[in-house]
C-alpha positions in Angstrom: -4.0 37.3 -57.6 -6.0 34.5 -55.2 -5.9 36.4 -52.4 -7.5 39.5 -53.7 -10.3 37.5 -54.9 -10.5 35.8 -51.4 -10.4 39.5 -49.9 -13.6 40.7 -52.2 -15.6 37.8 -51.5 -14.9 38.5 -47.6 -15.7 41.8 -48.2 -19.1 40.9 -50.3 -20.0 38.0 -47.2 -19.2 40.8 -44.5 -21.7 43.0 -46.5 -24.1 40.9 -47.5 -24.6 39.4 -43.7 -24.8 42.6 -42.4 -27.8 43.4 -44.9 -30.0 40.0 -43.9 -29.6 40.5 -40.5 -30.8 44.1 -41.0 -33.9 42.8 -43.5 -34.9 39.7 -40.9 -37.7 40.6 -38.6 -37.5 40.2 -35.2 -39.3 37.4 -33.1 -42.0 39.8 -31.8 -43.1 40.6 -35.6 -44.6 37.0 -35.9 -47.4 36.9 -33.3 -49.2 39.5 -35.3 -48.2 37.6 -38.8 -50.0 34.2 -37.0 -53.4 35.9 -36.7 -54.1 36.4 -41.0 -52.3 39.9 -41.4 -51.7 39.2 -45.1 -49.2 37.0 -45.2 -50.4 34.9 -47.5 -49.8 37.6 -49.9 -45.9 37.8 -49.9 -43.7 36.5 -52.0 -41.9 33.9 -50.3 -45.4 32.3 -49.3 -47.3 31.6 -46.2 -44.4 31.1 -44.0 -43.1 34.5 -44.6 -39.5 35.2 -45.9 -38.0 34.1 -42.1 -37.3 30.7 -43.2 -35.6 32.1 -46.8 -33.9 34.7 -45.1 -32.3 32.5 -42.2 -31.3 30.0 -44.3 -29.2 32.6 -46.5 -28.0 34.2 -44.0 -26.7 31.4 -42.5 -24.9 30.3 -45.7 -23.2 33.7 -46.4 -22.2 33.4 -42.5 -21.0 30.5 -42.8 -18.7 31.6 -46.1 -17.7 34.6 -44.6 -16.1 32.4 -41.6 -14.6 29.9 -43.9 -12.7 33.3 -45.8 -12.2 34.5 -42.4 -9.9 31.4 -41.8 -8.1 31.1 -45.5 -7.2 35.2 -44.9 -5.7 34.1 -41.8 -3.7 31.1 -43.2 -2.9 33.2 -46.1 -1.6 36.0 -43.3 0.4 33.3 -41.2 2.1 31.7 -43.9 3.5 35.3 -45.5 4.5 35.9 -41.5 6.6 32.4 -42.1 7.8 33.6 -45.2 8.9 37.2 -44.0 10.9 35.5 -41.3 12.5 33.0 -43.5 13.9 35.5 -45.8 16.5 36.7 -43.2 15.2 39.8 -42.2 16.5 40.9 -38.9 14.4 41.2 -35.9 13.5 45.5 -35.8 13.1 45.0 -32.0 16.8 43.8 -31.7 18.3 46.4 -33.8 20.4 49.0 -32.1 21.9 52.2 -33.6 25.3 52.9 -32.4 26.0 56.7 -32.2 29.2 58.4 -32.2 30.3 59.6 -28.8 30.9 63.2 -28.7 34.7 64.8 -29.1 33.9 67.1 -26.4 31.1 66.9 -23.7 30.0 70.3 -23.3 28.7 70.0 -19.5 28.1 73.1 -18.3 30.0 73.2 -14.3 28.1 74.8 -11.3 29.4 77.3 -9.3 29.5 76.2 -5.9 26.9 78.1 -4.0 27.2 79.2 -0.4 24.4 79.0 2.0 22.2 82.3 3.1 23.8 83.6 5.9 22.8 87.1 6.5 18.7 88.5 6.1 20.0 90.7 3.8 21.2 87.7 0.9 16.9 86.1 1.1 15.0 88.2 -1.4 11.8 88.9 0.2 8.4 89.4 -1.0 6.7 92.6 -2.2 4.4 94.0 0.4 0.4 94.5 0.0 -1.9 97.3 0.5 
């Protein structure tokens, strides 16, 4: 149950980080905003949304990192728990196969080399 909750937060954090990174403007976009191109009329004030979005992105990235570590720890504990149960290692398992009662190996007849030219097949002539 707890693992499911952590996975849900992990997925939401991943989607949030991707969305926030895509929403942010590049460094080149700040040059036009510094000359008074309507930056004071934005929702986040005259500084723009860069600091707010950067902080939220950093918080979500940290949460994503922490949930990744938590899920790795839970997966490691599950793997150790399975090894202690006494389950056999699948790489060591061997399947014993019964040997056949009679081996069906065809016996090849002894071949003799072609001594005469008549024994060697000839290619058809082309016109």
